[in-house]
C-alpha positions in Angstrom: -113.1 135.2 -261.3 -115.5 138.0 -260.1 -114.4 140.4 -257.5 -117.2 139.0 -255.2 -115.4 135.5 -255.0 -111.8 136.7 -254.4 -112.3 137.4 -250.7 -114.0 133.9 -250.2 -111.0 132.3 -251.9 -108.5 134.2 -249.6 -110.3 132.9 -246.6 -110.4 129.4 -247.8 -106.6 129.4 -248.6 -105.9 131.1 -245.2 -108.2 128.4 -243.3 -106.4 125.7 -245.2 -102.9 127.0 -244.3 -103.9 127.4 -240.7 -105.4 123.9 -240.7 -102.2 122.4 -242.2 -100.1 124.4 -239.7 -102.1 123.0 -236.8 -102.1 119.4 -238.2 -98.2 119.7 -238.5 -98.0 120.9 -234.9 -100.1 118.1 -233.7 -98.2 115.6 -235.7 -94.9 117.1 -234.3 -96.2 116.9 -230.8 -97.3 113.2 -231.3 -93.8 112.6 -232.7 -92.1 114.2 -229.7 -94.3 112.5 -227.2 -94.6 109.0 -228.8 -91.0 108.7 -230.2 -88.6 111.4 -229.1 -89.4 111.3 -225.5 -91.0 108.0 -225.1 -88.5 106.4 -222.8 -88.4 109.4 -220.6 -92.2 109.8 -220.2 -92.6 105.9 -219.8 -90.2 106.1 -216.8 -92.2 109.0 -215.3 -95.4 106.9 -215.8 -93.9 103.9 -214.1 -93.3 105.9 -211.1 -96.9 106.7 -210.8 -98.1 103.0 -211.1 -95.2 101.0 -209.8 -93.4 100.7 -206.4 -90.0 99.4 -205.4 -89.6 97.6 -202.0 -86.5 96.2 -200.4 -87.0 93.1 -198.5 -84.3 92.0 -196.0 -82.8 88.8 -197.0 -81.2 86.3 -194.5 -77.7 84.7 -194.4 -77.7 80.9 -194.9 -78.2 78.9 -191.7 -76.0 75.9 -190.5 -77.6 72.6 -189.2 -76.1 69.6 -187.8 -76.5 66.2 -189.8 -80.0 65.7 -187.9 -81.3 69.2 -188.9 -80.7 70.8 -185.4 -80.1 74.4 -185.8 -76.5 75.6 -185.0 -76.5 78.9 -186.5 -79.5 81.0 -187.4 -80.7 84.7 -187.8 -82.9 86.9 -185.8 -84.4 90.3 -186.6 -82.8 93.4 -184.9 -82.7 97.1 -185.4 -79.8 99.2 -186.4 -79.7 102.5 -184.9 -77.8 105.7 -186.0 -77.8 109.2 -184.5 -77.0 112.7 -185.9 -75.3 114.4 -182.8 -75.8 117.8 -184.5 -79.6 117.2 -184.9 -80.1 115.6 -181.5 -78.0 118.1 -179.4 -77.2 121.3 -181.1 -80.2 121.9 -183.5 -83.1 121.8 -181.0 -82.2 124.9 -179.5 -81.2 126.8 -182.8 -84.5 128.6 -182.8 -83.5 130.5 -179.6 -80.3 131.8 -180.9 -82.0 135.0 -182.1 -84.2 135.4 -179.0 -84.4 138.9 -177.6 -85.5 137.6 -174.1 -82.6 138.4 -171.6 -80.4 135.5 -170.7 -81.9 133.0 -173.4 -78.9 133.1 -175.8 -76.4 132.9 -172.9 -78.1 129.8 -171.6 -77.8 127.8 -174.9 -74.5 126.3 -174.2 -75.5 125.0 -170.8 -78.7 123.5 -172.2 -76.9 121.8 -175.0 -74.4 120.3 -172.5 -77.2 119.1 -170.4 -78.9 117.4 -173.4 -75.6 115.8 -174.5 -75.0 114.4 -171.0 -78.6 113.2 -170.9 -78.5 111.5 -174.2 -75.2 109.8 -173.2 -77.0 108.4 -170.1 -79.9 107.2 -171.9 -77.9 105.3 -174.6 -75.9 103.8 -171.9 -78.9 102.6 -169.9 -80.6 101.2 -173.0 -77.9 99.8 -175.0 -74.8 99.3 -172.8 -71.3 100.6 -173.3 -69.5 103.6 -171.6 -71.4 106.8 -170.8 -68.2 108.9 -171.1 -67.5 107.3 -174.4 -71.1 108.2 -175.7 -70.6 111.8 -174.4 -67.4 112.1 -176.6 -69.2 110.7 -179.6 -72.2 112.9 -179.2 -70.2 116.1 -180.0 -72.3 118.2 -182.4 -69.2 119.4 -184.2 -66.0 117.6 -185.1 -62.7 118.5 -186.5 -62.3 118.5 -190.1 -59.1 116.7 -191.3 -57.0 116.3 -194.3 -56.2 113.1 -196.3 -53.4 112.5 -193.9 -55.5 112.8 -190.8 -54.2 116.3 -189.8 -56.6 118.9 -188.5 -57.5 121.6 -191.2 -57.2 125.2 -190.4 -58.2 128.5 -192.0 -55.8 131.4 -192.9 -55.7 132.7 -189.4 -54.8 129.2 -188.0 -58.2 128.5 -186.5 -59.1 124.8 -186.6 -62.0 124.2 -188.9 -65.0 122.3 -187.8 -68.0 120.5 -189.3 -71.4 119.3 -188.4 -71.3 115.8 -186.9 -74.2 114.1 -188.6 -73.4 110.4 -188.2 -72.9 108.1 -185.1 -73.6 104.5 -185.4 -75.2 103.5 -181.8 -76.1 99.8 -182.6 -74.4 97.7 -183.7 -71.2 99.5 -183.0 -67.7 98.2 -183.8 -64.3 99.2 -182.6 -61.3 98.0 -184.6 -63.5 95.4 -186.3 -64.9 93.9 -183.0 -68.6 94.4 -182.0 -68.8 96.4 -178.8 -72.5 97.2 -178.9 -74.9 94.6 -180.6 -77.7 95.5 -182.7 -80.7 96.4 -180.7 -84.0 94.4 -180.2 -87.3 95.7 -180.8 -87.9 95.9 -177.0 -84.8 98.0 -176.5 -85.9 100.5 -179.2 -89.3 100.8 -177.6 -87.8 101.4 -174.2 -85.4 104.1 -175.7 -88.3 105.9 -177.4 -90.1 106.0 -174.2 -87.0 107.5 -172.4 -86.8 110.1 -174.9 -90.6 110.9 -174.6 -90.4 111.0 -170.9 -87.7 113.7 -171.2 -89.5 115.6 -173.9 -86.7 114.8 -176.5 -87.7 114.2 -180.1 -86.4 111.2 -181.9 -85.9 113.2 -185.0 -82.1 113.0 -184.5 -82.3 109.2 -184.6 -82.9 106.7 -187.4 -83.8 103.0 -187.2 -83.4 100.2 -189.8 -84.6 96.6 -189.7 -81.8 94.2 -190.1 -81.0 90.5 -189.4 -78.1 89.6 -187.0 -76.5 86.0 -186.6 -77.7 83.9 -183.8 -75.8 81.1 -182.1 -78.2 79.2 -180.1 -75.7 76.6 -178.9 -73.4 79.3 -177.6 -69.8 77.7 -177.2 -70.7 74.5 -178.8 -68.6 74.1 -182.0 -67.6 77.6 -181.9 -64.3 77.3 -183.6 -65.8 75.3 -186.3 -68.6 77.6 -187.0 -66.6 80.9 -186.6 -68.4 84.3 -186.4 -70.2 86.6 -188.6 -71.3 90.2 -187.9 -74.1 91.2 -190.0 -74.8 95.0 -190.2 -76.0 97.8 -192.4 -72.6 98.2 -193.8 -72.2 94.4 -194.9 -71.0 91.3 -193.2 -67.7 90.7 -191.4 -66.7 87.0 -191.4 -64.3 85.8 -188.9 -62.8 82.2 -188.6 -64.3 78.8 -189.3 -67.2 77.9 -191.7 -68.5 81.6 -191.6 -65.3 82.7 -193.2 -64.3 79.8 -195.5 -67.8 79.2 -196.8 -69.1 82.7 -196.4 -69.6 83.0 -200.2 -72.2 80.1 -200.1 -74.1 81.6 -197.2 -74.0 85.3 -198.1 -77.5 86.8 -199.0 -78.4 89.3 -201.6 -80.8 92.0 -200.6 -84.3 91.2 -202.3 -85.5 94.3 -204.3 -89.1 93.7 -205.6 -90.7 96.1 -208.3 -94.4 95.7 -208.5 -97.6 97.6 -210.1 -99.8 99.3 -207.5 -103.4 100.6 -207.4 -104.4 104.1 -207.2 -104.6 103.7 -203.4 -101.1 102.6 -203.3 -101.8 99.0 -202.5 -99.7 96.3 -204.1 -101.1 94.3 -207.0 -99.3 91.0 -206.1 -100.2 89.3 -209.3 -98.6 92.0 -211.2 -94.9 91.8 -209.9 -92.7 93.1 -212.6 -89.3 92.1 -211.2 -87.6 90.5 -208.2 -84.0 90.3 -207.6 -81.7 88.9 -204.6 -82.1 85.9 -202.4 -81.4 84.2 -199.0 -78.0 82.6 -198.5 -77.8 78.8 -199.1 -77.9 76.5 -195.9 -75.4 74.2 -194.9 -75.7 70.7 -193.1 -72.7 69.3 -191.2 -71.8 65.7 -190.6 -71.7 66.7 -186.9 -74.2 65.0 -184.6 -75.3 67.4 -181.8 -75.7 64.8 -179.0 -72.0 63.5 -179.7 -70.8 67.1 -180.0 -72.3 67.9 -176.7 -70.8 65.1 -174.9 -67.3 65.9 -176.3 -67.6 69.6 -175.3 -68.6 68.8 -171.7 -65.7 66.3 -171.3 -63.1 68.7 -172.7 -64.5 71.4 -170.2 -63.9 68.8 -167.4 -60.5 68.0 -168.6 -59.4 71.7 -168.8 -60.4 71.9 -165.1 -58.6 68.7 -164.2 -55.2 69.0 -165.9 -52.6 71.9 -166.2 -52.7 72.3 -170.1 -52.6 75.2 -172.4 -55.0 73.7 -175.2 -56.9 70.5 -175.9 -58.3 69.4 -179.2 -60.4 66.4 -180.1 -62.1 64.7 -183.1 -64.6 61.9 -183.3 -65.2 60.4 -186.7 -67.0 57.4 -188.4 -64.1 55.4 -190.0 -66.6 53.8 -192.5 -67.3 57.2 -194.1 -64.7 59.5 -192.8 -67.8 61.7 -191.5 -66.8 64.0 -188.5 -69.3 63.4 -185.8 -67.8 65.8 -183.2 -64.9 68.2 -183.3 -63.7 70.7 -180.7 -61.0 72.5 -178.8 -60.2 74.4 -175.7 -60.0 77.2 -175.0 -62.8 78.5 -177.2 -65.3 81.4 -177.2 -68.9 82.2 -177.4 -69.8 83.7 -180.8 -73.0 85.2 -179.0 -70.7 87.3 -176.7 -68.4 89.5 -178.7 -66.3 90.2 -175.6 -65.0 86.5 -175.8 -63.8 86.8 -179.3 -60.1 87.5 -180.1 -57.5 86.3 -182.7 -56.3 83.7 -180.3 -59.8 82.2 -179.7 -60.6 82.2 -183.4 -57.6 80.1 -184.2 -58.6 76.7 -185.5 -55.9 74.9 -183.5 -57.0 71.4 -184.7 -56.4 72.4 -188.3 -53.5 74.8 -188.1 -51.3 73.3 -185.3 -48.7 70.8 -186.3 -46.9 68.9 -183.6 -44.6 66.0 -183.1 -47.3 63.2 -182.2 -45.0 60.7 -180.4 -45.9 57.0 -179.9 -49.3 57.2 -181.8 -47.1 56.8 -185.0 -45.8 53.4 -183.9 -48.8 51.4 -185.3 -48.2 52.6 -188.8 -44.4 51.6 -188.6 -45.2 48.1 -187.1 -48.1 47.6 -189.5 -46.3 48.5 -192.7 -43.2 46.5 -191.7 -45.4 43.5 -191.4 -47.4 44.4 -194.6 -44.1 44.5 -196.6 -42.7 41.4 -195.0 -39.9 43.0 -193.1 -41.2 41.4 -189.9 -43.8 39.0 -188.8 -46.0 39.0 -185.8 -43.8 36.4 -184.3 -40.5 38.3 -185.1 -38.4 38.8 -181.8 -36.8 42.2 -181.5 -34.1 42.7 -178.7 -35.0 45.9 -177.0 -32.1 45.6 -174.5 -32.0 45.0 -170.8 -30.9 48.6 -170.4 -33.6 51.4 -170.9 -31.1 53.4 -172.9 -29.8 52.5 -176.5 -27.2 54.6 -178.3 -27.4 54.9 -182.1 -25.7 57.4 -184.3 -24.3 59.0 -181.2 -27.6 59.8 -179.7 -29.5 58.0 -176.8 -32.9 56.8 -177.2 -34.7 55.7 -174.0 -37.6 53.4 -172.9 -39.6 53.5 -169.6 -37.4 50.5 -168.6 -35.4 47.7 -170.3 -38.0 45.5 -172.0 -35.6 42.7 -173.3 -36.8 40.6 -176.3 -40.3 41.4 -177.5 -42.6 40.7 -180.6 -44.2 43.5 -182.5 -47.3 43.1 -180.3 -45.3 43.6 -177.2 -43.3 46.6 -178.6 -46.8 48.3 -179.2 -48.3 47.2 -175.8 -45.3 48.6 -173.9 -44.6 51.4 -176.4 -41.0 50.7 -176.8 -39.0 53.4 -178.6 -36.1 51.2 -179.0 -38.0 48.2 -180.4 -39.8 50.4 -183.0 -36.6 52.2 -183.9 -34.9 48.8 -184.6 -37.9 47.7 -186.8 -37.5 51.0 -188.7 -33.8 50.2 -189.3 -34.9 46.8 -190.8 -37.2 48.8 -193.0 -34.7 51.3 -194.2 -35.0 55.1 -195.2 -36.9 54.5 -198.3 -39.7 52.5 -196.8 -39.9 54.7 -193.7 -40.6 57.7 -195.9 -42.9 55.5 -198.1 -44.8 54.6 -194.9 -45.4 58.3 -194.0 -46.6 59.2 -197.4 -48.9 56.0 -197.6 -50.8 57.5 -194.6 -50.9 61.0 -196.2 -48.8 62.7 -193.5 -47.7 66.0 -195.0 -51.0 66.1 -197.0 -53.8 68.5 -195.8 -57.2 66.8 -195.3 -59.0 69.5 -197.4 -61.6 70.3 -194.8 -63.2 73.8 -195.2 -61.1 75.9 -192.9 -59.4 79.0 -194.1 -55.8 77.7 -193.0 -54.9 74.1 -192.6 -51.4 73.0 -192.0 -49.7 70.4 -194.2 -47.6 69.2 -191.3 -43.9 68.6 -191.8 -42.1 65.4 -193.1 -38.4 65.1 -193.0 -36.3 65.8 -196.0 -35.7 62.8 -198.3 -33.0 61.3 -198.7 -32.8 61.7 -194.8 -30.1 64.2 -193.9 -28.6 61.9 -191.2 -28.6 58.4 -189.7 -30.8 59.5 -186.9 -34.1 60.4 -188.7 -34.9 56.9 -189.7 -35.2 56.0 -186.0 -37.0 59.1 -184.9 -39.6 59.6 -187.5 -41.3 56.2 -186.9 -41.7 57.0 -183.2 -43.4 60.3 -183.7 -40.4 62.7 -183.7 -38.7 64.5 -186.6 -42.2 64.7 -188.1 -45.0 67.1 -187.7 -48.8 66.2 -188.1 -52.1 67.7 -187.4 -54.9 66.0 -185.3 -56.9 65.8 -188.5 -54.3 63.9 -190.3 -54.1 61.4 -187.3 -57.8 60.9 -187.5 -57.7 60.3 -191.1 -54.8 57.8 -190.7 -56.5 55.9 -187.7 -59.7 55.7 -189.9 -57.6 53.6 -192.2 -56.6 51.3 -189.4 -60.2 50.9 -188.2 -61.6 50.3 -191.6 -59.6 47.4 -192.7 -56.7 49.4 -194.3 -59.0 51.5 -196.5 -58.6 55.3 -195.9 -61.5 57.5 -196.2 -61.3 61.3 -196.9 -62.8 63.3 -193.9 -66.0 65.0 -194.4 -67.5 68.1 -192.4 -70.1 69.3 -194.9 -72.9 66.6 -195.5 -75.2 68.5 -197.7 -76.3 72.1 -198.9 -79.7 73.6 -199.6 -80.2 76.1 -202.4 -82.3 79.0 -201.1 -83.9 79.8 -204.3 -85.1 76.3 -205.4 -84.9 74.4 -202.0 -83.1 71.6 -203.7 -80.7 69.8 -201.4 -77.4 68.6 -202.8 -75.3 66.0 -200.9 -71.6 66.5 -200.9 -70.0 63.6 -202.8 -67.6 61.2 -200.9 -64.2 60.8 -202.3 -62.9 57.4 -203.1 -61.1 55.5 -200.4 -57.3 54.9 -200.6 -55.9 51.5 -199.8 -53.0 51.6 -197.4 -52.2 47.9 -196.9 -51.2 45.5 -199.5 -52.3 42.6 -197.3 -55.5 43.4 -195.4 -55.1 40.6 -193.2 -52.1 42.4 -191.6 -54.6 45.0 -190.5 -56.5 42.5 -188.3 -53.3 41.3 -186.6 -52.4 44.9 -186.1 -55.8 45.6 -184.3 -55.3 42.7 -182.1 -52.0 44.3 -181.0 -53.6 47.6 -180.4 -56.4 45.9 -178.3 -53.6 44.7 -176.0 -52.5 48.4 -175.4 -55.8 49.1 -173.6 -55.8 45.8 -171.9 -54.1 45.0 -168.4 -50.3 45.6 -168.8 -50.6 48.1 -171.6 -49.9 51.7 -171.6 -53.7 52.8 -171.9 -55.7 50.7 -169.6 -57.4 54.1 -168.6 -59.0 54.0 -172.1 -60.8 50.7 -171.6 -64.7 50.7 -171.7 -66.6 47.8 -169.8 -68.4 45.8 -172.3 -66.3 46.9 -175.4 -62.9 46.0 -176.9 -60.9 49.2 -177.4 -57.9 49.4 -179.9 -55.8 52.4 -179.6 -52.4 53.9 -178.8 -50.8 56.5 -176.5 -48.4 59.1 -177.6 -46.3 61.6 -175.4 -43.8 64.0 -177.0 -41.7 66.8 -175.6 -42.7 70.3 -176.9 -39.8 72.3 -178.6 -39.2 75.5 -176.7 -37.4 78.6 -178.2 -35.0 80.4 -175.9 -36.0 84.2 -176.3 -32.3 85.3 -175.6 -30.4 83.0 -178.0 -33.1 81.9 -180.4 -32.1 78.2 -179.9 -34.7 75.6 -179.7 -34.7 72.8 -177.0 -37.0 70.3 -175.5 -38.5 71.6 -172.3 -40.9 70.5 -169.5 -44.2 70.7 -171.6 -45.5 67.9 -173.7 -48.0 66.8 -176.2 -50.1 64.0 -174.8 -52.3 62.1 -177.2 -54.5 59.0 -177.4 -55.9 57.7 -180.7 -58.2 54.8 -180.8 -61.3 53.2 -182.2 -64.3 51.0 -180.7 -65.7 48.4 -181.0 -62.2 47.3 -182.0 -63.3 44.4 -184.4 -66.2 46.3 -185.8 -65.3 49.9 -185.4 -68.0 52.6 -185.5 -66.0 55.4 -183.8 -62.5 56.8 -184.2 -61.4 59.4 -181.5 -58.2 61.2 -181.4 -57.5 63.8 -178.4 -54.4 65.8 -177.8 -53.5 67.6 -174.8 -51.1 70.4 -176.1 -48.5 71.9 -173.6 -49.4 69.7 -170.7 -47.1 69.8 -167.8 -46.8 68.2 -164.3 -46.2 64.7 -163.1 -49.0 63.2 -165.1 -48.2 64.4 -168.5 -48.4 61.1 -170.4 -50.9 60.2 -173.1 -52.0 57.2 -170.9 -52.5 59.5 -167.8 -54.4 62.5 -169.3 -55.6 61.6 -172.8 -56.7 57.9 -172.5 -59.1 58.6 -169.6 -60.8 61.3 -171.4 -61.2 59.1 -174.4 -62.7 56.4 -172.1 -65.1 58.7 -170.5 -66.2 60.3 -173.7 -66.5 57.0 -175.8 -68.6 55.5 -173.0 -71.3 58.1 -173.2 -71.2 58.3 -177.0 -71.5 54.5 -177.3 -74.6 54.8 -175.2 -76.2 57.8 -177.0 -75.7 56.2 -180.5 -77.0 52.8 -179.1 -73.8 50.9 -180.4 -74.1 47.2 -179.2 -71.4 46.1 -176.8 -69.1 43.2 -177.4 -69.5 41.8 -174.0 -73.1 42.6 -172.7 -72.5 40.8 -169.4 -69.6 43.2 -168.7 -71.5 46.5 -169.1 -71.5 48.7 -166.1 -74.7 48.5 -164.1 
């Protein structure tokens, strides 16, 4: 090669090497961007063309059987405050001021600001001005894990900035003392701040939904109560607690693509998570429930009683049409809510029911052929009968009576003698046949099983006491279920409170299945004979004439039992001067559409019997319910004009 070409060749080689190095660098860069850092860079890109939005979800609503809203949700605002930012920080820029007196005035200015904010918060959101003043302290004591104040080496108490105070909603010991704010309240508060030239920078506002109870006290113990706040949901009592999992919402988080302007491209939604809570529909009918609530209020005002509970059901299906108790509470007013008010007494209280147990004893004795409707039982001419060394009393000496007469006059002695003819085993089988001692399974957080006597019976007395409603404890729900069997030709339905559910995502409605009915009589014709006897109880000469309804035949039974009282000094239990007074019945008697059981718990005074307190409330309530439901009368010509 000539000397002239060597420099050219070196240039070509150099150019080629540079080109190869450059190509390698570009290839490496492509490798890094497209492969090695692909995921990282993709996430960065997504942030430029995608957005995330949190949409508040709603807790499931509760309706009655006809779709009337019982529990809903309403939009509210949760407000928090940084006391340090609102009280202390606005004057921080003056701490280095050289003007005479400015730095010295700062404690006074901050104190005035703190008191002013306490007053404005009280005026707009309620609560105590003194309490707000304490909560607005810009510095608070630092504490260790055991709650003791922390100190430095010199023994001085260490303080920290107070950056968080929940204003609305605010809870004390789990109870709401200040509800979430309405939009109008927030607007008024902002205007008040502006009027005093105070920045809202120390406050933050968040849109939330809170529970709304439009019917106030109606059905309160069944529904329960739920607090919905920014920190989650607190479920207290009733369906809100027991079925809370079904009704709880999941916050909806939507990821979507956006245009360069930031506007959402709705057709390019990438992902959406979360949902509203599922809705519940009860078997309760609001018009029936309203009547029951009004009558219980009137009864509480009329009689000296600690509590009342009542249930109305359809014996053909077991559907509960109305259920309530007194006292109750207003879930819309947290001040009325406490542990005692939240207690679902009709589900958790077991009591000795008294004579409402007698129809089951007489009915099964006839069903098993121990007696017939014509059997004559000697109840004695004396009102007292001694058996197993203990006295059993009637209102008076009734002499000889048939089973119908025993029920009509509610003879303890006559029923006890029938029970002796049945024997221990059959008495126990009778109790189990009607599922006493077995919870109804309604959706309450706690339901009593009641209490049956031990078997074999521990003494000779139990066989005479359980059949008349002593030595056994039942709940009013168990009584309703058992009386549905008497009203339904001996076929016992299981009680239902939830009728259907609506899925929030699909809108699909699922009906709660009905459980199979349980036969309680081997000879259904016996039930018809028993119903005739129970009709006589509400007829002239019976113990429940005040339960009678003009134009309708009513079948039912009264029950009165003494309440056991515990002596606080000795711990011994004894029967005192307070009673449980009950009436259980159904109407129209021969084609029943309604069963109602009402119990006055711890009633006292001269008029404490079931026929005097419970029966008239049954009569007044059923008279109105029959009209509302347009149930035809047995004797149209005898209806009240």
